[in-house]
C-alpha positions in Angstrom: -70.2 -70.3 22.2 -71.1 -68.2 25.3 -74.4 -70.1 25.8 -72.6 -73.4 25.5 -70.0 -72.4 28.1 -72.7 -71.0 30.5 -74.6 -74.3 30.0 -71.5 -76.4 30.9 -70.9 -74.2 34.0 -74.5 -74.4 35.2 -74.5 -78.2 34.9 -71.3 -78.5 36.8 -72.4 -76.0 39.5 -75.7 -77.6 40.0 -74.3 -81.1 40.4 -71.4 -79.9 42.6 -73.8 -78.0 44.9 -76.2 -81.0 45.0 -73.5 -83.5 45.7 -70.4 -81.4 46.5 -69.7 -82.9 49.9 -70.1 -86.4 48.6 -67.8 -85.6 45.7 -65.1 -84.3 48.1 -65.6 -87.3 50.3 -65.1 -89.6 47.3 -62.0 -87.7 46.2 -60.5 -87.8 49.7 -61.3 -91.3 50.9 -61.7 -93.6 47.8 -58.5 -92.8 45.9 -56.2 -95.1 47.8 -54.9 -96.9 44.7 -54.2 -95.5 41.2 -57.0 -97.7 39.7 -59.6 -96.4 42.2 -58.3 -92.8 41.6 -58.9 -93.3 37.8 -62.5 -94.5 38.5 -63.3 -91.6 40.9 -61.7 -89.0 38.6 -63.7 -90.3 35.7 -67.0 -90.4 37.7 -66.6 -86.9 39.2 -65.6 -85.3 35.8 -68.6 -87.0 34.0 -70.9 -85.5 36.7 -69.5 -82.0 36.8 -68.8 -81.9 33.0 -65.4 -80.4 33.4 -61.9 -82.0 33.7 -60.6 -78.6 34.6 -62.8 -78.5 37.7 -61.7 -81.9 38.8 -58.0 -81.2 38.2 -58.2 -77.9 40.0 -59.9 -79.5 42.9 -57.3 -82.2 42.9 -54.5 -79.7 42.9 -56.2 -77.9 45.8 -56.5 -81.2 47.8 -52.8 -82.0 47.2 -51.9 -78.5 48.3 -53.9 -79.1 51.5 -52.2 -82.5 52.1 -55.4 -84.5 51.7 -54.1 -86.3 48.6 -50.7 -87.7 47.8 -49.1 -87.1 44.4 -49.7 -90.8 43.5 -53.4 -90.5 44.3 -53.6 -87.3 42.3 -52.1 -89.0 39.3 -55.0 -91.5 39.2 -57.6 -88.9 39.6 -56.1 -86.8 36.8 -56.0 -89.8 34.4 -59.6 -90.5 35.2 -60.6 -86.9 34.6 -59.3 -87.1 31.0 -61.8 -90.0 30.4 -64.7 -88.4 32.2 -64.5 -85.2 30.1 -65.3 -87.1 26.9 -68.9 -87.5 28.1 -69.7 -83.9 27.0 -68.5 -84.6 23.4 -70.6 -87.8 23.3 -73.7 -85.8 24.4 -73.0 -83.1 21.7 -72.7 -85.8 19.0 -76.1 -87.2 19.9 -77.8 -84.2 18.2 -80.3 -83.5 21.0 -81.2 -80.0 19.8 -84.9 -80.8 20.0 -84.6 -81.1 23.8 -83.1 -77.6 24.1 -86.3 -75.6 24.3 -88.2 -77.9 26.8 -85.0 -78.2 28.9 -84.6 -74.4 29.1 -88.3 -73.9 30.0 -88.4 -76.7 32.6 -85.0 -75.9 34.1 -85.9 -72.2 34.4 -89.2 -73.0 36.0 -87.6 -75.3 38.6 -84.7 -73.0 39.2 -86.8 -69.8 39.8 -89.7 -71.5 41.6 -87.6 -72.5 44.5 -84.7 -70.5 45.9 -82.9 -73.3 47.7 -82.8 -77.1 48.0 -82.6 -80.0 45.5 -85.4 -78.7 43.3 -83.4 -75.4 42.8 -80.2 -77.4 41.9 -82.1 -79.8 39.6 -83.5 -76.8 37.8 -80.0 -75.4 37.4 -78.7 -78.7 35.9 -81.7 -79.0 33.5 -81.4 -75.3 32.5 -77.6 -75.9 31.9 -78.2 -78.8 29.6 -80.8 -76.7 27.7 -78.4 -73.8 27.2 -75.6 -76.3 26.3 -77.8 -77.8 23.5 -79.1 -74.3 22.4 -75.5 -73.0 22.2 -74.5 -76.1 20.1 -77.4 -75.6 17.7 -76.6 -71.9 17.3 -72.9 -72.6 16.7 -73.8 -75.2 14.0 -76.3 -72.8 12.3 -74.0 -69.8 12.1 -70.9 -71.8 11.2 -72.9 -72.8 8.2 -73.1 -69.1 7.2 -69.3 -68.7 7.7 -68.7 -71.8 5.5 -70.2 -69.8 2.6 -67.2 -67.5 2.7 -64.3 -69.3 0.9 -61.7 -68.0 3.3 -63.1 -69.7 6.4 -63.3 -73.4 5.1 -59.9 -72.9 3.4 -58.4 -71.8 6.7 -59.8 -74.7 8.7 -58.9 -77.2 5.9 -55.3 -75.8 5.8 -54.9 -76.1 9.6 -56.4 -79.6 9.5 -54.3 -80.8 6.6 -51.1 -80.7 8.8 -51.3 -82.5 12.1 -48.9 -80.2 13.8 -50.9 -77.0 12.9 -54.2 -78.7 13.9 -52.8 -79.7 17.3 -51.3 -76.3 17.9 -54.5 -74.5 16.9 -56.6 -76.8 19.1 -54.3 -76.3 22.1 -54.2 -72.5 21.7 -58.0 -72.1 21.3 -58.6 -74.4 24.3 -56.1 -72.6 26.4 -57.8 -69.3 25.7 -61.4 -70.6 26.2 -60.4 -72.8 29.2 -62.6 -75.5 28.0 -61.9 -78.5 25.8 -65.6 -79.3 25.6 -66.4 -76.1 23.7 -63.6 -76.7 21.2 -64.7 -80.3 20.6 -68.3 -78.9 20.1 -67.0 -76.4 17.6 -65.1 -79.1 15.7 -68.3 -81.3 15.6 -70.3 -78.3 14.3 -67.6 -77.7 11.6 -67.8 -81.4 10.6 -71.6 -81.1 10.4 -71.1 -78.3 7.8 -68.5 -80.3 5.9 -65.8 -77.8 6.6 -63.4 -80.3 8.3 -62.6 -83.9 7.7 -61.8 -86.7 10.3 -58.0 -86.4 10.2 -58.1 -82.6 10.7 -60.7 -83.0 13.5 -58.5 -85.5 15.3 -55.6 -83.0 15.3 -57.9 -80.4 16.9 -59.1 -83.0 19.4 -55.5 -83.9 20.4 -54.6 -80.2 20.7 -57.6 -79.6 23.0 -56.3 -82.2 25.4 -53.1 -80.1 25.7 -54.8 -76.8 26.0 -57.1 -77.9 28.8 -54.1 -78.3 31.1 -53.6 -74.5 31.3 -56.3 -74.2 34.0 -54.6 -76.6 36.4 -51.2 -75.0 35.7 -52.6 -71.6 36.6 -54.3 -73.0 39.7 -51.0 -74.4 40.9 -49.2 -71.0 41.0 -48.2 -70.2 44.5 -49.2 -73.6 45.9 -47.0 -76.3 47.6 -44.5 -78.3 45.6 -46.7 -81.4 45.4 -49.6 -79.3 44.1 -47.4 -77.9 41.3 -46.2 -81.5 40.6 -49.9 -82.6 40.3 -50.6 -79.8 37.7 -47.4 -80.8 35.9 -48.6 -84.4 35.8 -51.7 -83.3 33.9 -49.6 -81.3 31.4 -47.0 -84.0 30.9 -49.5 -86.8 30.6 -51.5 -85.1 27.9 -48.4 -83.9 25.9 -46.7 -87.3 26.0 -50.0 -88.9 25.0 -50.3 -86.7 21.9 -46.6 -87.3 21.0 -47.1 -91.1 21.4 -50.1 -91.0 19.1 -48.5 -88.8 16.4 -46.7 -91.6 14.4 -50.0 -93.6 14.3 -52.5 -90.8 13.4 -53.5 -92.4 10.1 -54.1 -95.8 11.7 -56.0 -94.2 14.5 -58.1 -92.3 12.0 -59.0 -95.6 10.2 -59.9 -97.2 13.6 -62.1 -94.3 14.5 -63.8 -94.3 11.1 -64.9 -97.9 11.8 -66.7 -96.9 15.0 -69.6 -95.0 13.3 -70.8 -94.0 9.8 -71.5 -90.5 11.2 -68.6 -87.9 11.3 -69.7 -86.1 14.4 -69.9 -89.4 16.3 -66.5 -90.4 14.9 -65.0 -87.2 16.3 -66.6 -87.8 19.7 -65.4 -91.4 19.6 -61.9 -90.2 18.7 -61.9 -88.0 21.8 -63.0 -91.0 24.0 -60.7 -93.5 22.4 -57.6 -91.3 22.7 -58.2 -90.6 26.4 -59.0 -94.2 27.3 -56.1 -95.7 25.3 -53.5 -93.2 26.7 -54.8 -93.9 30.3 -54.5 -97.6 29.8 -51.0 -97.2 28.3 -49.9 -94.9 31.1 -51.1 -97.1 34.1 -48.0 -99.4 34.1 -45.7 -96.3 34.1 -47.4 -94.3 36.8 -44.3 -94.7 39.0 -42.0 -93.5 36.3 -44.3 -90.5 35.6 -44.2 -89.7 39.3 -40.4 -89.8 39.4 -40.1 -87.7 36.2 -42.4 -85.0 37.7 -40.5 -85.0 41.0 -37.2 -84.5 39.0 -38.7 -81.7 36.8 -40.3 -80.0 39.8 -37.8 -80.4 42.6 -38.8 -79.8 46.2 -37.2 -77.5 48.7 
């Protein structure tokens, strides 16, 4: 898990340092409408491999007065879609690339102290560690699965949507990364410890847990920055509540997307975030008014 988290961090840092000024320029100048904000939020998050990084950056920009609350809402909606790229990469089972990526990335990273080669090495090394961490999690979770208590616990949590969502939210809130929770769920599915319905509950919960980072980042900031963080939390919670009555139907839809359970879980993550964003777009104004009511100004 530690290797996976370090890998995600290195990829994000490398891409941010290589194109940080451009990402900030995109965020500041190309988010005039909600639609463009969604696109930019999705693009930046797919690059830096972290919705938390994008939402924290958005909260910071709102606090500095560089983004309005309406612009921030678009970016936050897009960040939820962009973060699903990591799950799709994990589901591709690219473990065979881990060794070469670590070797090449480390060589490029340490052979030059500065410049694009150094940052490219950081990104490649990050991907290598990401896939290495995923392979190790999958391998050792298979040993845990040999103990009756562990699969029984996961199956029990996954059997009831409420407990699965709560467990996913708590673990993600503690680890500060929905990507690692999704990766763990995919690894569990690979070992036959969890089924699709249980996995979907964990996926939905991870979407709620990932909002903790932005909420923490908003402490002590301006009222609009706190509202931006509240938007992230409310959007994800309301999205989960809206899907709750249709979890069985959603599970059947996801099952049709791939014969492979890990890919189904990654697709569930993507579909959930894309559908909730599409459903939310006509109600952005209502969401903005709700947040302004819940987080009043002074």
